[in-house]
C-alpha positions in Angstrom: 40.2 -39.9 -30.5 43.4 -41.3 -30.7 45.1 -38.1 -31.6 43.5 -36.7 -28.1 44.8 -39.7 -26.2 48.2 -39.4 -27.7 48.3 -35.5 -26.8 47.0 -36.5 -23.0 49.4 -39.2 -22.6 52.2 -36.9 -24.2 51.4 -34.3 -21.7 51.3 -36.3 -18.7 54.8 -38.0 -19.7 55.9 -34.1 -19.1 54.5 -33.9 -15.4 57.0 -34.2 -12.8 57.1 -37.2 -10.5 57.0 -35.2 -7.5 53.4 -34.1 -8.8 52.1 -37.6 -9.0 53.5 -38.6 -5.4 52.0 -35.6 -3.9 48.5 -36.3 -5.4 48.6 -39.8 -4.8 49.3 -39.1 -1.0 46.4 -36.8 -1.0 44.2 -39.4 -2.5 45.4 -42.0 -0.2 44.7 -39.6 2.9 41.5 -39.0 1.7 40.3 -42.5 1.0 41.4 -43.2 4.3 39.2 -40.5 5.9 36.3 -42.2 3.9 36.8 -45.5 5.3 37.2 -44.0 8.7 34.1 -42.5 8.6 32.0 -45.4 7.7 33.9 -47.6 10.3 35.2 -49.8 7.7 38.5 -50.3 9.5 37.8 -51.8 12.6 40.0 -50.2 15.1 40.3 -50.6 18.9 41.6 -46.8 19.7 39.1 -45.4 17.4 39.1 -41.8 19.4 43.1 -41.8 19.1 42.9 -43.2 15.5 40.5 -40.7 14.0 42.6 -37.9 15.8 45.8 -39.2 14.3 43.9 -39.6 11.1 42.7 -36.1 10.9 46.4 -34.9 11.4 47.4 -36.8 8.5 45.2 -36.1 6.1 45.7 -32.5 7.0 49.4 -32.3 7.0 49.1 -34.4 3.4 46.7 -31.9 2.0 49.0 -29.2 2.8 51.7 -31.0 1.5 50.0 -31.9 -1.8 49.4 -28.7 -2.9 51.6 -26.3 -1.1 53.8 -26.6 -4.3 52.9 -25.9 -7.8 51.5 -29.0 -9.6 51.4 -28.5 -13.2 49.2 -30.7 -15.4 48.1 -29.0 -18.3 50.0 -27.7 -21.1 50.1 -24.3 -20.5 51.2 -24.7 -16.8 54.1 -26.8 -17.9 54.9 -24.5 -20.5 54.6 -21.4 -17.8 56.7 -23.5 -15.6 59.5 -23.8 -18.2 59.3 -20.0 -18.7 59.3 -19.3 -15.2 62.7 -21.7 -15.0 64.4 -20.1 -17.7 63.7 -16.3 -16.6 65.3 -17.6 -13.0 68.4 -19.0 -15.0 68.8 -15.4 -16.7 68.7 -13.8 -13.2 65.2 -12.1 -14.2 62.4 -12.4 -11.3 59.0 -13.2 -12.0 58.1 -9.6 -11.3 60.5 -8.2 -14.1 62.9 -6.8 -12.2 66.4 -7.8 -12.5 67.5 -9.7 -9.5 71.3 -10.0 -10.1 71.8 -6.4 -11.9 75.4 -5.8 -13.1 78.1 -4.0 -11.1 78.4 -0.5 -12.3 
């Protein structure tokens, strides 16, 4: 169990901070939607608040999952491979982006 925990912690340390920020923003927006739907947060202008809340949640969902959110070891390795290929001028499709002049 300790080895598994150590592997998980080591893997999570490799995840980019922006991925955590996007995931946290998504969790907060969804929690806001949940609290708003059960009337836990009393608001004077409820219809206005509801519309703004839906817009914020929608934008947060798009923002959070637009980018690549790599958590697993395979995803992190694939991201590194893609970055290495781009440095060499090779696109992910296998074509050369900047061919040498002839």
